[in-house]
C-alpha positions in Angstrom: 226.6 -62.3 -40.1 224.6 -66.3 -40.3 226.8 -69.2 -40.6 225.4 -71.3 -44.0 225.1 -74.2 -41.2 222.6 -71.7 -39.0 221.1 -70.1 -42.2 220.4 -74.1 -42.7 219.2 -74.9 -39.4 216.4 -72.1 -39.6 215.4 -73.6 -43.3 215.1 -77.0 -42.1 213.1 -75.6 -38.9 210.7 -73.5 -41.0 209.8 -76.0 -43.2 209.0 -78.6 -40.9 206.5 -76.2 -38.8 204.9 -75.3 -42.5 204.5 -79.2 -43.7 202.9 -80.1 -40.1 200.6 -77.4 -40.0 200.0 -77.7 -44.0 199.3 -81.5 -43.2 196.7 -80.2 -39.7 194.9 -77.8 -42.0 194.6 -79.8 -45.7 193.3 -82.5 -43.4 190.3 -80.6 -41.7 192.2 -80.7 -38.2 191.7 -76.8 -37.2 188.2 -75.3 -37.9 187.4 -72.6 -40.0 188.3 -69.2 -38.6 190.6 -70.4 -36.1 192.9 -68.0 -34.6 197.1 -68.9 -34.5 199.4 -67.2 -32.6 203.1 -67.0 -33.6 204.2 -67.5 -29.7 201.5 -70.6 -29.6 203.4 -71.9 -32.7 207.0 -71.2 -31.7 205.6 -73.1 -27.9 204.2 -76.1 -29.4 207.2 -76.9 -31.6 210.2 -75.5 -29.5 211.2 -72.8 -31.7 211.9 -68.9 -31.9 209.2 -66.9 -33.3 211.4 -66.4 -36.6 210.9 -70.3 -38.3 207.2 -69.6 -36.9 206.6 -66.6 -39.1 208.5 -67.6 -41.9 206.0 -70.6 -42.2 202.8 -69.1 -41.4 203.6 -66.5 -44.2 203.9 -69.1 -47.0 200.6 -70.6 -45.9 199.3 -67.5 -45.9 200.9 -67.1 -49.6 199.1 -70.3 -50.0 195.6 -69.5 -48.9 195.7 -71.4 -46.0 196.4 -69.3 -43.7 194.5 -65.9 -43.6 196.5 -62.7 -42.2 194.6 -59.3 -41.5 195.6 -56.1 -41.5 195.8 -56.1 -37.8 198.0 -59.1 -37.5 195.9 -61.7 -36.8 196.7 -65.1 -38.5 193.5 -67.6 -39.2 192.4 -70.4 -40.9 190.2 -69.3 -43.9 186.3 -68.8 -43.3 184.9 -69.4 -47.3 182.4 -67.4 -48.6 180.0 -70.0 -51.0 181.6 -67.6 -54.2 184.9 -68.8 -52.7 183.6 -72.6 -52.4 181.9 -72.5 -55.8 184.7 -71.4 -56.6 187.2 -74.0 -55.7 184.8 -76.6 -56.2 184.9 -75.3 -59.9 188.7 -75.8 -60.0 188.7 -79.7 -58.6 186.1 -80.0 -61.5 188.9 -78.6 -64.0 191.9 -79.9 -62.6 191.3 -83.1 -61.2 189.3 -84.2 -64.4 191.9 -83.9 -66.3 194.6 -85.1 -63.7 192.9 -88.7 -64.1 192.2 -88.7 -67.6 195.9 -88.3 -67.7 196.4 -91.2 -65.7 194.2 -93.1 -67.5 196.5 -94.9 -70.0 199.0 -95.9 -66.8 196.5 -97.1 -64.8 198.0 -100.7 -64.3 196.4 -103.7 -62.0 198.9 -102.5 -59.2 197.0 -99.3 -58.8 193.8 -100.2 -59.1 194.6 -102.7 -56.1 196.0 -100.1 -54.5 193.0 -97.6 -54.8 190.9 -100.7 -53.6 192.7 -101.0 -50.3 192.3 -97.1 -50.0 189.3 -97.1 -50.4 188.7 -99.6 -47.4 190.5 -97.6 -45.1 188.0 -94.8 -46.1 185.1 -97.1 -44.9 187.0 -97.7 -41.6 187.3 -93.9 -40.9 183.7 -93.4 -41.7 182.6 -96.3 -39.4 184.8 -94.4 -36.7 182.9 -91.5 -37.5 186.6 -89.9 -37.8 186.8 -86.8 -39.7 190.1 -85.9 -39.9 191.0 -89.6 -41.2 188.5 -89.5 -43.2 189.8 -86.6 -45.1 193.2 -87.6 -45.3 192.6 -91.3 -46.7 190.1 -89.8 -49.0 192.9 -87.3 -50.7 195.4 -90.2 -50.2 193.1 -92.0 -53.3 192.7 -89.0 -55.2 196.6 -88.2 -54.7 197.4 -91.9 -55.7 195.4 -92.0 -58.7 196.7 -88.5 -59.9 200.0 -89.2 -59.6 199.5 -92.0 -62.5 198.9 -88.1 -64.7 202.7 -87.8 -64.2 201.7 -83.7 -64.5 202.8 -82.5 -61.4 202.6 -78.7 -61.6 199.0 -79.2 -62.2 199.1 -81.7 -58.9 200.6 -78.6 -56.9 197.7 -76.9 -57.6 195.2 -79.6 -57.0 197.2 -79.8 -53.7 196.7 -76.4 -53.0 192.9 -76.2 -54.0 192.5 -79.2 -51.4 194.7 -77.1 -48.2 192.7 -73.8 -48.5 189.5 -76.0 -48.3 190.9 -78.1 -46.0 188.7 -76.9 -42.9 185.7 -75.8 -45.1 185.8 -80.2 -45.4 185.7 -80.4 -41.9 182.4 -78.8 -41.8 181.2 -80.8 -44.7 182.0 -84.1 -43.1 180.0 -83.1 -39.9 176.6 -81.6 -41.9 177.3 -85.1 -44.6 177.0 -87.4 -41.4 178.5 -90.1 -43.8 178.1 -94.0 -43.1 179.6 -95.4 -46.2 182.5 -94.2 -48.1 181.8 -91.8 -51.0 179.8 -94.2 -53.8 181.5 -92.4 -56.7 185.1 -94.1 -55.4 183.6 -97.1 -56.9 182.3 -95.7 -60.2 186.3 -94.4 -60.4 187.9 -98.0 -59.7 185.0 -99.2 -62.0 186.1 -96.4 -64.9 189.7 -97.4 -64.4 189.5 -101.5 -64.7 187.0 -100.7 -67.9 189.3 -98.3 -69.0 186.5 -95.9 -69.9 187.3 -92.2 -69.9 183.9 -90.6 -70.4 182.7 -92.4 -67.0 186.0 -92.0 -65.5 186.2 -88.0 -66.0 182.0 -88.0 -64.9 182.5 -90.0 -61.8 185.5 -87.6 -60.7 183.7 -84.6 -61.6 180.7 -85.8 -59.5 183.2 -86.8 -56.4 184.8 -83.6 -55.6 182.3 -81.1 -56.6 179.1 -82.6 -55.0 179.7 -83.0 -51.3 180.9 -79.1 -51.6 177.3 -78.0 -53.0 176.4 -79.4 -49.9 177.7 -76.3 -47.9 176.4 -73.6 -50.4 173.1 -72.2 -49.5 
């Protein structure tokens, strides 16, 4: 029988692998349809197959990885219908989160969003796709934390996770030369306390790019 300490150690190990892989997938570090192996994951993190398998199972349950009937593990390749569905979910969830955050949008938050947006602009200049996706999501998460709706934010993050590899493909197609136009509109609406303007800016920001992927 495993000792409690051994069990806790395995849990901590699998959680570490899960969080590292989750961040990579969410930020577009892994391309759509990229195959992963438990042996490869175990070797990279210096662990046995068991914690690697547990981390993969957890990510598969969130839709971040696809497990085939043969046991092949890969990042999802989303169909057009699936992209449209996830874009619609982003519009529903994130517009509501932004709306709930608005009454708590103090000056410090607006300053923080402007600072993050400057970093987004730096990533665009550097053509750093992963940095762009990471800081873009940080912009949204920072705003949505003010909504004080943790269950809703957790669902939104699961959508981001499923879209991560696809967002990398989208970045390549957009060929951005400047930060997202709608971020400035989001900040302006927060400053003005303009809820209809905020809802429209967030909806446009989270769906406009994804529409380009649906042909």
